[in-house]
C-alpha positions as a Markdown table, in Angstrom:
| # | Residue | x | y | z |
|---|---|---|---|---|
| 1 | Met | 31.3 | 3.6 | 40.1 |
| 2 | Val | 30.8 | 7.4 | 39.8 |
| 3 | Thr | 33.6 | 9.4 | 38.2 |
| 4 | Ser | 34.5 | 12.4 | 40.3 |
| 5 | Tyr | 34.5 | 15.9 | 38.7 |
| 6 | Pro | 36.0 | 17.9 | 37.2 |
| 7 | Phe | 36.1 | 15.3 | 34.4 |
| 8 | Asn | 38.7 | 15.6 | 31.7 |
| 9 | Val | 39.3 | 13.5 | 28.6 |
| 10 | Pro | 40.7 | 14.8 | 25.3 |
| 11 | Arg | 37.8 | 15.0 | 22.9 |
| 12 | Leu | 36.7 | 16.1 | 19.4 |
| 13 | Val | 33.3 | 16.7 | 17.8 |
| 14 | Ile | 33.2 | 15.7 | 14.1 |
| 15 | Ala | 30.7 | 18.0 | 12.3 |
| 16 | Ala | 29.8 | 19.0 | 8.8 |
| 17 | Pro | 27.9 | 21.7 | 6.9 |
| 18 | Ser | 25.2 | 19.2 | 5.9 |
| 19 | Ser | 24.3 | 15.5 | 5.9 |
| 20 | Gly | 26.3 | 13.5 | 3.3 |
| 21 | Ser | 29.5 | 15.4 | 3.7 |
| 22 | Gly | 31.4 | 12.4 | 5.2 |
| 23 | Lys | 31.0 | 12.7 | 9.0 |
| 24 | Thr | 30.6 | 8.9 | 9.5 |
| 25 | Thr | 33.6 | 8.2 | 7.2 |
| 26 | Val | 35.9 | 10.6 | 9.1 |
| 27 | Ala | 34.6 | 9.8 | 12.6 |
| 28 | Thr | 34.7 | 6.1 | 12.2 |
| 29 | Gly | 38.1 | 6.2 | 10.5 |
| 30 | Leu | 39.5 | 8.4 | 13.3 |
| 31 | Met | 38.2 | 6.1 | 16.0 |
| 32 | Ala | 39.7 | 3.1 | 14.3 |
| 33 | Ala | 43.0 | 4.9 | 13.5 |
| 34 | Phe | 43.5 | 6.1 | 17.0 |
| 35 | Ser | 42.5 | 2.7 | 18.4 |
| 36 | Glu | 45.2 | 1.1 | 16.3 |
| 37 | Arg | 47.7 | 3.4 | 18.1 |
| 38 | Gly | 46.7 | 1.6 | 21.3 |
| 39 | Leu | 44.5 | 4.4 | 22.6 |
| 40 | Ala | 41.3 | 3.7 | 24.5 |
| 41 | Val | 38.8 | 5.6 | 22.3 |
| 42 | Ser | 35.3 | 6.4 | 23.5 |
| 43 | Pro | 32.8 | 6.6 | 20.6 |
| 44 | His | 29.7 | 8.8 | 20.7 |
| 45 | Lys | 27.0 | 9.9 | 18.3 |
| 46 | Ala | 24.9 | 13.1 | 18.6 |
| 47 | Gly | 21.2 | 12.5 | 18.1 |
| 48 | Pro | 19.0 | 9.4 | 18.0 |
| 49 | Asp | 20.9 | 7.4 | 15.4 |
| 50 | Tyr | 21.2 | 3.6 | 16.2 |
| 51 | Ile | 23.2 | 2.5 | 13.2 |
| 52 | Asp | 26.4 | 4.6 | 13.2 |
| 53 | Pro | 27.2 | 3.6 | 16.8 |
| 54 | Gly | 27.5 | 0.0 | 15.6 |
| 55 | Tyr | 30.3 | 1.0 | 13.3 |
| 56 | His | 31.8 | 3.1 | 16.1 |
| 57 | Ala | 31.8 | 0.1 | 18.4 |
| 58 | Leu | 33.5 | -2.1 | 15.7 |
| 59 | Ala | 36.2 | 0.6 | 15.3 |
| 60 | Thr | 36.9 | 1.0 | 19.1 |
| 61 | Gly | 35.8 | -2.2 | 20.8 |
| 62 | Arg | 33.6 | -0.1 | 23.1 |
| 63 | Pro | 29.9 | 0.5 | 23.1 |
| 64 | Gly | 28.8 | 3.3 | 20.8 |
| 65 | Arg | 26.8 | 5.8 | 22.9 |
| 66 | Asn | 24.3 | 8.5 | 21.9 |
| 67 | Leu | 24.2 | 12.0 | 23.2 |
| 68 | Asp | 20.7 | 13.4 | 22.5 |
| 69 | Ala | 19.8 | 16.7 | 24.1 |
| 70 | Phe | 16.2 | 16.5 | 23.0 |
| 71 | Met | 15.4 | 13.0 | 24.4 |
| 72 | Cys | 17.6 | 13.2 | 27.5 |
| 73 | Gly | 17.7 | 16.9 | 28.1 |
| 74 | Pro | 20.8 | 19.2 | 27.8 |
| 75 | Glu | 21.6 | 18.6 | 31.4 |
| 76 | Leu | 22.3 | 14.9 | 30.8 |
| 77 | Val | 24.6 | 15.3 | 27.8 |
| 78 | Ala | 27.8 | 15.9 | 29.8 |
| 79 | Pro | 27.1 | 13.2 | 32.5 |
| 80 | Leu | 26.3 | 10.6 | 29.9 |
| 81 | Phe | 29.4 | 11.5 | 28.0 |
| 82 | Ala | 31.5 | 11.2 | 31.1 |
| 83 | His | 29.9 | 7.8 | 31.9 |
| 84 | Gly | 30.9 | 6.5 | 28.5 |
| 85 | Ala | 34.3 | 8.1 | 28.3 |
| 86 | Ala | 35.5 | 7.2 | 31.8 |
| 87 | Gly | 39.1 | 5.8 | 31.7 |
| 88 | Cys | 39.6 | 6.6 | 28.0 |
| 89 | Asp | 42.5 | 8.4 | 26.3 |
| 90 | Leu | 40.3 | 10.1 | 23.7 |
| 91 | Ala | 36.6 | 10.6 | 22.9 |
| 92 | Val | 35.3 | 11.2 | 19.4 |
| 93 | Val | 31.7 | 12.5 | 18.9 |
| 94 | Glu | 30.1 | 12.2 | 15.5 |
| 95 | Gly | 27.6 | 14.9 | 14.9 |
| 96 | Val | 24.2 | 14.8 | 13.3 |
| 97 | Met | 23.0 | 16.5 | 10.1 |
| 98 | Gly | 24.6 | 19.9 | 9.6 |
| 99 | Leu | 26.5 | 21.5 | 12.5 |
| 100 | Tyr | 23.7 | 23.9 | 13.5 |
| 101 | Asp | 20.7 | 21.7 | 12.6 |
| 102 | Gly | 18.6 | 20.5 | 15.5 |
| 103 | Ala | 15.0 | 19.7 | 16.5 |
| 104 | Ala | 12.6 | 21.5 | 14.1 |
| 105 | Gly | 11.5 | 24.8 | 15.4 |
| 106 | Arg | 13.6 | 24.5 | 18.6 |
| 107 | Gly | 16.6 | 26.6 | 17.8 |
| 108 | Glu | 19.9 | 24.9 | 18.6 |
| 109 | Leu | 18.2 | 22.1 | 20.7 |
| 110 | Ala | 19.7 | 18.7 | 19.8 |
| 111 | Ser | 22.1 | 20.2 | 17.3 |
| 112 | Thr | 25.8 | 19.1 | 17.0 |
| 113 | Ala | 26.7 | 22.7 | 17.9 |
| 114 | Gln | 24.8 | 22.4 | 21.2 |
| 115 | Val | 26.4 | 19.1 | 22.1 |
| 116 | Ala | 29.8 | 20.6 | 21.3 |
| 117 | Lys | 29.1 | 23.6 | 23.6 |
| 118 | Leu | 27.8 | 21.3 | 26.4 |
| 119 | Leu | 31.0 | 19.3 | 26.2 |
| 120 | Arg | 33.3 | 22.3 | 25.7 |
| 121 | Ala | 34.8 | 20.4 | 22.8 |
| 122 | Pro | 36.6 | 21.7 | 19.8 |
| 123 | Val | 34.9 | 21.0 | 16.5 |
| 124 | Val | 36.4 | 19.6 | 13.3 |
| 125 | Leu | 34.4 | 20.5 | 10.2 |
| 126 | Val | 34.2 | 17.8 | 7.4 |
| 127 | Val | 33.7 | 19.6 | 4.1 |
| 128 | Asp | 32.7 | 17.9 | 0.9 |
| 129 | Ala | 35.0 | 19.9 | -1.4 |
| 130 | Ser | 34.1 | 18.0 | -4.6 |
| 131 | Ser | 32.4 | 21.0 | -6.3 |
| 132 | Gln | 34.3 | 24.0 | -5.0 |
| 133 | Ser | 37.7 | 25.6 | -4.6 |
| 134 | Arg | 38.2 | 29.1 | -3.1 |
| 135 | Ser | 34.5 | 29.2 | -2.0 |
| 136 | Val | 35.4 | 26.7 | 0.7 |
| 137 | Ala | 36.9 | 29.6 | 2.7 |
| 138 | Ala | 33.6 | 31.5 | 2.6 |
| 139 | Leu | 31.7 | 28.4 | 3.7 |
| 140 | Val | 34.1 | 27.6 | 6.5 |
| 141 | His | 34.2 | 31.3 | 7.7 |
| 142 | Gly | 30.4 | 31.3 | 7.9 |
| 143 | Phe | 30.3 | 28.2 | 10.1 |
| 144 | Ala | 33.1 | 29.4 | 12.3 |
| 145 | Ser | 31.6 | 32.8 | 12.9 |
| 146 | Phe | 27.9 | 31.9 | 13.2 |
| 147 | Asp | 28.1 | 31.1 | 16.9 |
| 148 | Pro | 31.2 | 32.4 | 18.7 |
| 149 | Gln | 30.6 | 29.9 | 21.5 |
| 150 | Val | 31.3 | 27.0 | 19.0 |
| 151 | Arg | 35.1 | 26.6 | 18.7 |
| 152 | Leu | 35.9 | 25.4 | 15.2 |
| 153 | Gly | 39.4 | 24.0 | 15.5 |
| 154 | Gly | 40.1 | 22.9 | 11.9 |
| 155 | Val | 38.8 | 21.3 | 8.7 |
| 156 | Ile | 39.1 | 18.0 | 7.0 |
| 157 | Leu | 38.5 | 18.2 | 3.3 |
| 158 | Asn | 36.6 | 15.2 | 1.8 |
| 159 | Lys | 36.2 | 14.1 | -1.8 |
| 160 | Val | 39.2 | 16.1 | -3.1 |
| 161 | Gly | 39.7 | 15.4 | -6.7 |
| 162 | Ser | 43.4 | 16.0 | -7.4 |
| 163 | Asp | 46.7 | 17.4 | -6.2 |
| 164 | Arg | 45.9 | 20.8 | -7.9 |
| 165 | His | 42.4 | 20.8 | -6.3 |
| 166 | Glu | 44.0 | 20.3 | -2.9 |
| 167 | Val | 46.5 | 23.1 | -3.4 |
| 168 | Met | 43.6 | 25.6 | -4.2 |
| 169 | Leu | 41.6 | 24.5 | -1.2 |
| 170 | Arg | 44.6 | 24.8 | 1.1 |
| 171 | Glu | 45.5 | 28.2 | -0.2 |
| 172 | Ala | 41.9 | 29.5 | 0.3 |
| 173 | Leu | 41.7 | 28.1 | 3.9 |
| 174 | Glu | 45.1 | 29.5 | 4.7 |
| 175 | Glu | 43.8 | 33.0 | 3.8 |
| 176 | Ala | 40.9 | 32.4 | 6.1 |
| 177 | Gly | 43.2 | 31.3 | 8.9 |
| 178 | Met | 41.6 | 27.9 | 9.3 |
| 179 | Pro | 43.9 | 24.9 | 9.8 |
| 180 | Val | 43.5 | 21.9 | 7.4 |
| 181 | Leu | 43.8 | 18.8 | 9.5 |
| 182 | Gly | 43.2 | 16.3 | 6.7 |
| 183 | Val | 42.5 | 15.7 | 3.1 |
| 184 | Leu | 40.7 | 12.7 | 1.8 |
| 185 | Arg | 40.4 | 11.7 | -1.8 |
| 186 | Arg | 37.4 | 10.2 | -3.4 |
| 187 | Ala | 37.3 | 6.5 | -2.4 |
| 188 | Pro | 34.2 | 4.6 | -3.4 |
| 189 | Gln | 35.8 | 1.3 | -2.5 |
| 190 | Val | 35.2 | 2.1 | 1.2 |
| 191 | Ala | 31.6 | 3.2 | 0.8 |
| 192 | Thr | 29.2 | 1.5 | 3.2 |
| 193 | Pro | 26.0 | 0.2 | 1.7 |
| 194 | Ser | 22.7 | 1.8 | 2.7 |
| 195 | Arg | 19.0 | 1.3 | 2.2 |
| 196 | His | 15.6 | 2.8 | 3.2 |
| 197 | Leu | 16.6 | 3.9 | 6.7 |
| 198 | Gly | 20.3 | 4.6 | 6.2 |
| 199 | Leu | 23.4 | 2.5 | 6.5 |
| 200 | Val | 23.1 | -1.3 | 6.7 |
| 201 | Pro | 23.7 | -2.2 | 10.4 |
| 202 | Val | 26.9 | -4.0 | 11.4 |
| 203 | Ala | 25.0 | -7.0 | 12.6 |
| 204 | Glu | 23.8 | -7.7 | 9.1 |
| 205 | Arg | 27.3 | -7.5 | 7.4 |
| 206 | His | 29.8 | -8.1 | 10.2 |
| 207 | Thr | 32.7 | -9.5 | 8.1 |
| 208 | Asp | 32.3 | -6.8 | 5.4 |
| 209 | Ala | 31.8 | -4.1 | 8.0 |
| 210 | Leu | 35.2 | -5.1 | 9.6 |
| 211 | Ala | 36.8 | -4.7 | 6.2 |
| 212 | Ser | 35.1 | -1.3 | 5.7 |
| 213 | Val | 36.2 | 0.0 | 9.1 |
| 214 | Ala | 39.8 | -1.2 | 8.4 |
| 215 | Ala | 39.7 | 0.6 | 5.0 |
| 216 | Leu | 38.4 | 3.8 | 6.6 |
| 217 | Ala | 41.2 | 3.7 | 9.2 |
| 218 | Ala | 43.8 | 3.3 | 6.4 |
| 219 | Gln | 42.2 | 6.2 | 4.5 |
| 220 | Val | 42.1 | 8.5 | 7.5 |
| 221 | Arg | 45.6 | 7.5 | 8.7 |
| 222 | Ala | 47.0 | 8.4 | 5.2 |
| 223 | Gly | 45.1 | 11.6 | 4.8 |
| 224 | Cys | 44.8 | 13.2 | 8.3 |
| 225 | Asp | 47.3 | 14.6 | 10.7 |
| 226 | Leu | 46.5 | 12.4 | 13.7 |
| 227 | Asp | 49.1 | 14.2 | 15.9 |
| 228 | Ala | 47.5 | 17.6 | 15.2 |
| 229 | Leu | 44.0 | 16.2 | 15.8 |
| 230 | Met | 45.1 | 14.7 | 19.1 |
| 231 | Ala | 46.7 | 18.0 | 20.1 |
| 232 | Leu | 43.5 | 19.8 | 19.3 |
| 233 | Ala | 41.5 | 17.2 | 21.4 |
| 234 | Arg | 43.8 | 18.0 | 24.3 |
| 235 | Thr | 42.8 | 21.6 | 24.3 |
| 236 | Ala | 39.3 | 20.7 | 25.6 |
| 237 | Pro | 39.0 | 22.0 | 29.2 |
| 238 | Pro | 37.7 | 19.9 | 32.1 |
| 239 | Leu | 34.0 | 19.4 | 32.4 |
| 240 | Asp | 32.4 | 20.3 | 35.8 |
| 241 | Cys | 30.0 | 17.3 | 35.8 |
| 242 | Glu | 29.5 | 14.1 | 37.6 |
| 243 | Ala | 29.4 | 11.0 | 35.4 |
| 244 | Trp | 26.0 | 9.4 | 35.0 |
| 245 | Ser | 25.6 | 6.0 | 36.5 |
| 246 | Pro | 22.7 | 3.6 | 36.2 |
| 247 | Ala | 22.7 | 2.7 | 39.9 |
| 248 | Ala | 22.6 | 6.4 | 41.0 |
| 249 | Ala | 20.0 | 7.2 | 38.4 |
| 250 | Leu | 17.7 | 4.6 | 39.8 |
| 251 | Thr | 17.9 | 5.9 | 43.3 |
| 252 | His | 17.2 | 9.5 | 42.2 |
| 253 | Ser | 13.8 | 10.8 | 43.2 |
| 254 | Trp | 11.8 | 10.9 | 40.0 |
| 255 | Gly | 8.4 | 12.4 | 40.7 |
| 256 | Pro | 5.4 | 11.3 | 38.8 |
| 257 | Thr | 4.1 | 13.8 | 36.2 |
| 258 | Ser | 0.5 | 14.6 | 35.4 |
| 259 | Ala | -1.2 | 13.7 | 32.1 |
| 260 | Ser | -1.6 | 16.2 | 29.4 |
| 261 | Pro | -5.1 | 17.7 | 29.4 |
| 262 | Ala | -5.5 | 16.6 | 25.8 |
| 263 | Phe | -5.5 | 12.9 | 26.9 |
| 264 | Glu | -7.2 | 10.9 | 29.6 |
| 265 | Ala | -4.8 | 9.0 | 31.7 |
| 266 | Arg | -6.1 | 5.4 | 32.1 |
| 267 | Gly | -5.0 | 3.7 | 35.3 |
| 268 | Ser | -4.9 | -0.1 | 35.1 |
| 269 | Gly | -3.5 | -0.9 | 38.5 |
| 270 | Gly | -0.9 | -3.6 | 38.6 |
| 271 | Ser | 1.9 | -4.3 | 41.0 |
| 272 | Ala | 4.6 | -2.2 | 39.5 |
| 273 | Ser | 5.6 | 0.9 | 41.5 |
| 274 | Gly | 5.0 | 4.5 | 40.5 |
| 275 | Asn | 7.8 | 6.9 | 39.5 |
| 276 | Gly | 8.5 | 8.1 | 43.0 |
| 277 | Ala | 9.2 | 4.8 | 44.7 |
| 278 | Ala | 12.6 | 3.7 | 45.8 |
| 279 | Pro | 14.0 | 0.7 | 43.8 |
| 280 | Ala | 13.3 | -2.6 | 45.4 |
| 281 | Asp | 16.1 | -5.1 | 46.1 |
| 282 | Leu | 15.3 | -7.7 | 43.5 |
| 283 | Ser | 18.5 | -9.7 | 43.6 |
| 284 | Gly | 17.4 | -12.1 | 46.3 |
| 285 | Ala | 19.1 | -15.5 | 46.5 |
| 286 | Pro | 21.5 | -16.6 | 43.8 |
| 287 | Gly | 19.6 | -17.4 | 40.6 |
| 288 | Arg | 16.6 | -15.4 | 41.7 |
| 289 | Arg | 17.2 | -12.3 | 39.7 |
| 290 | Pro | 14.3 | -11.8 | 37.2 |
| 291 | Val | 15.4 | -12.8 | 33.7 |
| 292 | Val | 14.7 | -10.1 | 31.1 |
| 293 | Ala | 15.1 | -11.4 | 27.5 |
| 294 | Val | 16.2 | -8.7 | 25.0 |
| 295 | Ala | 15.8 | -9.4 | 21.3 |
| 296 | Gly | 18.9 | -9.1 | 19.2 |
| 297 | Gly | 20.4 | -10.4 | 16.0 |
| 298 | Pro | 20.3 | -8.9 | 12.6 |
| 299 | Ala | 16.5 | -8.0 | 12.7 |
| 300 | Phe | 16.6 | -6.2 | 16.0 |
| 301 | Thr | 19.7 | -4.0 | 16.1 |
| 302 | Phe | 18.4 | -0.7 | 17.6 |
| 303 | Ser | 19.2 | -0.2 | 21.2 |
| 304 | Tyr | 20.9 | 2.2 | 23.6 |
| 305 | Ala | 23.6 | 0.8 | 25.8 |
| 306 | Glu | 22.1 | 2.5 | 28.9 |
| 307 | His | 18.9 | 0.4 | 28.6 |
| 308 | Thr | 20.7 | -2.8 | 29.4 |
| 309 | Glu | 22.8 | -1.1 | 32.1 |
| 310 | Leu | 19.6 | 0.3 | 33.8 |
| 311 | Leu | 17.9 | -3.1 | 33.6 |
| 312 | Thr | 20.9 | -4.8 | 35.2 |
| 313 | Ala | 21.2 | -2.1 | 37.9 |
| 314 | Ala | 17.5 | -2.5 | 38.6 |
| 315 | Gly | 18.1 | -6.1 | 39.5 |
| 316 | Ala | 17.5 | -8.0 | 36.2 |
| 317 | Glu | 19.6 | -10.7 | 34.6 |
| 318 | Val | 19.6 | -9.5 | 30.9 |
| 319 | Val | 19.9 | -12.3 | 28.3 |
| 320 | Thr | 20.0 | -11.7 | 24.6 |
| 321 | Phe | 18.2 | -13.9 | 22.1 |
| 322 | Asp | 17.8 | -13.9 | 18.3 |
| 323 | Pro | 14.3 | -14.2 | 16.9 |
| 324 | Leu | 15.7 | -15.3 | 13.6 |
| 325 | Arg | 17.4 | -18.4 | 15.0 |
| 326 | Asp | 16.3 | -19.2 | 18.6 |
| 327 | Glu | 13.2 | -21.3 | 18.8 |
| 328 | Ala | 12.4 | -20.5 | 22.5 |
| 329 | Leu | 12.8 | -17.7 | 24.9 |
| 330 | Pro | 15.7 | -17.9 | 27.3 |
| 331 | Pro | 15.1 | -20.2 | 30.2 |
| 332 | Gly | 13.3 | -18.5 | 33.1 |
| 333 | Thr | 12.3 | -15.4 | 31.1 |
| 334 | Thr | 10.0 | -13.2 | 33.2 |
| 335 | Gly | 10.3 | -10.0 | 31.1 |
| 336 | Leu | 10.7 | -9.4 | 27.3 |
| 337 | Val | 12.1 | -6.4 | 25.5 |
| 338 | Ile | 11.9 | -6.2 | 21.7 |
| 339 | Gly | 13.5 | -3.0 | 20.4 |
| 340 | Gly | 13.9 | -1.5 | 17.0 |
| 341 | Gly | 15.5 | -2.8 | 13.8 |
| 342 | Phe | 14.5 | -4.1 | 10.4 |
| 343 | Pro | 11.9 | -6.8 | 10.7 |
| 344 | Glu | 10.6 | -5.8 | 7.3 |
| 345 | Val | 13.8 | -7.0 | 5.8 |
| 346 | Tyr | 13.6 | -10.4 | 7.6 |
| 347 | Ala | 9.8 | -10.9 | 7.6 |
| 348 | Pro | 9.9 | -14.3 | 5.9 |
| 349 | Glu | 12.6 | -15.6 | 8.3 |
| 350 | Leu | 10.8 | -14.2 | 11.4 |
| 351 | Ser | 7.5 | -15.7 | 10.2 |
| 352 | Ala | 9.2 | -19.1 | 9.5 |
| 353 | Asn | 10.3 | -19.3 | 13.2 |
| 354 | Glu | 6.9 | -20.6 | 14.3 |
| 355 | Pro | 8.1 | -22.0 | 17.7 |
| 356 | Leu | 9.4 | -18.7 | 18.9 |
| 357 | Arg | 6.4 | -16.8 | 17.6 |
| 358 | Ala | 4.2 | -19.1 | 19.6 |
| 359 | Ala | 6.4 | -18.7 | 22.7 |
| 360 | Val | 6.2 | -14.9 | 22.5 |
| 361 | Ala | 2.4 | -15.1 | 22.0 |
| 362 | Ala | 2.1 | -17.4 | 25.0 |
| 363 | Phe | 4.3 | -15.2 | 27.2 |
| 364 | Ala | 2.2 | -12.1 | 26.4 |
| 365 | Ala | -1.1 | -14.0 | 26.8 |
| 366 | Ser | 0.0 | -15.0 | 30.3 |
| 367 | Gly | 0.4 | -11.4 | 31.3 |
| 368 | Gly | 4.2 | -11.3 | 31.1 |
| 369 | Pro | 5.6 | -7.8 | 30.8 |
| 370 | Val | 6.7 | -6.9 | 27.2 |
| 371 | Ala | 8.2 | -3.7 | 26.1 |
| 372 | Ala | 8.2 | -3.3 | 22.3 |
| 373 | Glu | 9.5 | -0.4 | 20.2 |
| 374 | Cys | 9.0 | 0.1 | 16.5 |
| 375 | Ala | 10.3 | -3.2 | 15.1 |
| 376 | Gly | 9.1 | -4.9 | 18.3 |
| 377 | Leu | 5.6 | -3.5 | 17.6 |
| 378 | Leu | 5.6 | -4.9 | 14.1 |
| 379 | Tyr | 6.8 | -8.3 | 15.4 |
| 380 | Leu | 3.9 | -8.5 | 17.9 |
| 381 | Gly | 1.3 | -7.7 | 15.3 |
| 382 | Arg | -0.8 | -10.2 | 13.3 |
| 383 | Ser | 1.1 | -9.8 | 10.1 |
| 384 | Leu | 3.9 | -7.9 | 8.4 |
| 385 | Asp | 3.7 | -7.5 | 4.6 |
| 386 | Gly | 1.3 | -10.4 | 4.6 |
| 387 | Lys | 3.7 | -12.7 | 6.6 |
| 388 | Pro | 2.3 | -14.0 | 9.9 |
| 389 | Met | 3.9 | -12.6 | 13.0 |
| 390 | Cys | 3.3 | -13.3 | 16.7 |
| 391 | Gly | -0.4 | -12.3 | 16.7 |
| 392 | Val | -0.2 | -10.6 | 20.1 |
| 393 | Leu | -1.8 | -7.5 | 18.7 |
| 394 | Asp | -4.9 | -7.3 | 16.4 |
| 395 | Ala | -3.0 | -5.2 | 13.9 |
| 396 | Asp | -1.4 | -5.6 | 10.6 |
| 397 | Ala | 1.7 | -3.8 | 9.3 |
| 398 | Arg | 3.1 | -3.1 | 5.9 |
| 399 | Met | 5.9 | -1.2 | 4.2 |
| 400 | Ser | 5.1 | 2.3 | 3.0 |
| 401 | Glu | 6.7 | 4.8 | 0.7 |
| 402 | Arg | 6.3 | 7.5 | 3.3 |
| 403 | Leu | 9.1 | 8.0 | 5.8 |
| 404 | Thr | 7.9 | 8.9 | 9.3 |
| 405 | Leu | 10.7 | 10.8 | 11.0 |
| 406 | Gly | 11.1 | 13.2 | 13.9 |
| 407 | Tyr | 11.2 | 14.0 | 17.5 |
| 408 | Arg | 8.0 | 13.6 | 19.6 |
| 409 | Glu | 6.8 | 14.8 | 23.0 |
| 410 | Ala | 4.6 | 12.1 | 24.6 |
| 411 | Val | 2.6 | 11.3 | 27.7 |
| 412 | Ala | 1.7 | 7.8 | 28.8 |
| 413 | Val | -2.0 | 7.4 | 28.3 |
| 414 | Ser | -2.4 | 4.1 | 30.0 |
| 415 | Asp | -0.8 | 2.4 | 33.0 |
| 416 | Ser | 1.6 | -0.3 | 31.8 |
| 417 | Ala | 4.5 | -2.4 | 32.9 |
| 418 | Leu | 6.7 | 0.3 | 31.4 |
| 419 | Ala | 5.2 | 3.6 | 32.4 |
| 420 | Gln | 2.7 | 5.0 | 34.9 |
| 421 | Ala | -0.1 | 6.9 | 33.2 |
| 422 | Gly | 0.9 | 10.5 | 33.0 |
| 423 | Thr | 4.6 | 9.9 | 32.7 |
| 424 | Arg | 6.1 | 12.3 | 30.2 |
| 425 | Leu | 8.9 | 11.3 | 27.8 |
| 426 | Arg | 10.5 | 12.7 | 24.7 |
| 427 | Gly | 11.2 | 10.2 | 21.9 |
| 428 | His | 11.8 | 9.7 | 18.2 |
| 429 | Glu | 10.0 | 8.1 | 15.4 |
| 430 | Phe | 11.9 | 6.6 | 12.4 |
| 431 | His | 10.1 | 4.1 | 10.1 |
| 432 | Arg | 8.8 | 3.4 | 6.6 |
| 433 | Thr | 6.0 | 1.1 | 7.8 |
| 434 | Val | 2.4 | 1.6 | 8.7 |
| 435 | Ile | 0.4 | -0.5 | 11.2 |
| 436 | Glu | -3.4 | -0.6 | 11.2 |
| 437 | Pro | -5.0 | 0.3 | 13.5 |
| 438 | Gly | -2.3 | 2.7 | 14.8 |
| 439 | Ala | -3.6 | 2.5 | 18.4 |
| 440 | Gly | -5.4 | 0.0 | 20.5 |
| 441 | Ala | -8.4 | 0.4 | 22.9 |
| 442 | Ala | -5.8 | 1.4 | 25.5 |
| 443 | Pro | -3.1 | 3.5 | 23.7 |
| 444 | Ala | 0.5 | 3.6 | 24.8 |
| 445 | Trp | 1.2 | 7.3 | 24.2 |
| 446 | Gly | -0.5 | 10.5 | 23.5 |
| 447 | Phe | 1.7 | 12.7 | 21.4 |
| 448 | Thr | 1.5 | 16.4 | 22.4 |
| 449 | His | 4.1 | 17.8 | 19.9 |
| 450 | Pro | 4.4 | 18.4 | 17.0 |
| 451 | Glu | 0.9 | 16.8 | 16.5 |
| 452 | Arg | -1.7 | 15.6 | 18.9 |
| 453 | Arg | -2.7 | 11.9 | 18.4 |
| 454 | Val | -2.7 | 8.7 | 20.4 |
| 455 | Glu | -0.5 | 5.8 | 19.3 |
| 456 | Gly | 0.5 | 2.3 | 20.3 |
| 457 | Phe | -1.0 | -0.5 | 22.4 |
| 458 | Val | -1.3 | -1.4 | 26.1 |
| 459 | Gln | -2.9 | -4.8 | 26.8 |
| 460 | Gln | -2.2 | -7.1 | 29.8 |
| 461 | Gly | 1.5 | -6.7 | 30.3 |
| 462 | Val | 2.3 | -5.5 | 26.8 |
| 463 | His | 3.5 | -2.0 | 26.0 |
| 464 | Ala | 4.0 | -1.6 | 22.2 |
| 465 | Ser | 4.6 | 1.5 | 20.2 |
| 466 | Tyr | 6.5 | 3.1 | 17.3 |
| 467 | Leu | 8.2 | 5.6 | 19.7 |
| 468 | His | 11.9 | 5.1 | 20.4 |
| 469 | Thr | 12.7 | 6.4 | 23.9 |
| 470 | His | 15.9 | 6.8 | 25.9 |
| 471 | Trp | 15.5 | 5.4 | 29.4 |
| 472 | Ala | 18.3 | 7.5 | 30.9 |
| 473 | Ala | 15.8 | 10.4 | 30.7 |
| 474 | Glu | 13.4 | 8.6 | 32.9 |
| 475 | Pro | 15.0 | 5.6 | 34.7 |
| 476 | Ser | 11.8 | 4.8 | 36.5 |
| 477 | Val | 10.6 | 2.9 | 33.4 |
| 478 | Ala | 13.5 | 0.4 | 33.7 |
| 479 | Arg | 12.8 | 0.0 | 37.4 |
| 480 | Arg | 9.1 | -0.4 | 36.9 |
| 481 | Phe | 9.6 | -3.0 | 34.2 |
| 482 | Val | 12.0 | -5.0 | 36.3 |
| 483 | Glu | 9.6 | -5.0 | 39.2 |
| 484 | Ala | 6.9 | -6.3 | 36.9 |
| 485 | Ala | 9.3 | -9.0 | 35.7 |
| 486 | Ala | 10.2 | -9.9 | 39.3 |
| 487 | Ala | 6.6 | -10.3 | 40.3 |
| 488 | Arg | 6.4 | -13.3 | 37.9 |
| 489 | Arg | 9.3 | -15.3 | 39.4 |
């Protein structure tokens, strides 16, 4: 179903001057508090973050969705938003980093401010007021006036120390003409645990996460003016856009791109179609849809909702399995997707599941199509921190003290079940592990920005890489993968 335009839903963007100000606390608490009122709340996250959307989903009962202007392009932000928010009473978008922080060296690209402008949404600024009083007015004035196209509708003060502190902050902001829409006191009891890559995902602490979200809802309900926030959300004007849909995206004419001159495109043939082909009818008779198994469970929590939707629209039956517990791939598996997550935290348990490791290795050895990102790459390797993994790739991985983080521009170097050589995608790296070697004889990607290097592995049906990608930017990869899976029925 495609939502007609103009598209209108009340909406708010929750931003902050910097990371660590309390955006996730406020955004998640607002989502849960409004959901408790019986509203259908659509949760969104600016940027490539996988973890916060898990808490958003817990708060709303709907999939948390990302809006990334770098990976998907600014032109897809509003359509993807409309796709997720269709039929909802309210949409809440949690920002990324500071309000005006975006892709390095690219101006406003991928910033919360850009997303707010593309959505024509009012912004609520969450300010950590723990070490200031009257200066808060100068801070807020700067953020409100920096870009006149960003509409700052009010402030939520976080980590306020006392009644007297609150009075001083309110007086200063009243002088500046900025509404105070909420005041939250310091509340360490609702803090969410974190580790080397951010918050601990919901899948690893579901019961405790439920309690945390309930506590956040109570804190926001007590400290924020929900009626005023809803009134502000209703001031967002209609969006002149058509909602994105996986079926429509797959029938769009996506022309193949040429390889970067810095890398040699290596064609390997195969039966999967190129980017420009129309999607085949893969449904066939009942029970004949190709089965694509997608890794899940606590070790593999990083995924975008649109990936599963695209695989399904392309004709696949998507079945989730847990590599920590399941000893076999789902029956009839003809394609395997292993996304990101934290295999380093669960290396002993993953290694101990020898039957599944053997099944994955056998599937890959048979030429079955496998798409692996980051955690999936580590799982396919020979070892991770000395623990045996699947042994599909002749590579060994280990934890590192260095964080690899940032957006990447990439071109497919080798033909694979996922991408035709020459296909260009933008992606994101986010890991504290190293794999050696970093690329196989047939690399997966050639990075063209911010550095030039090859990365990842293509062998038989396997495409494995550290690069996280968003398939809505190039739906042909989902179609190509499902066609490769269908060829094995």
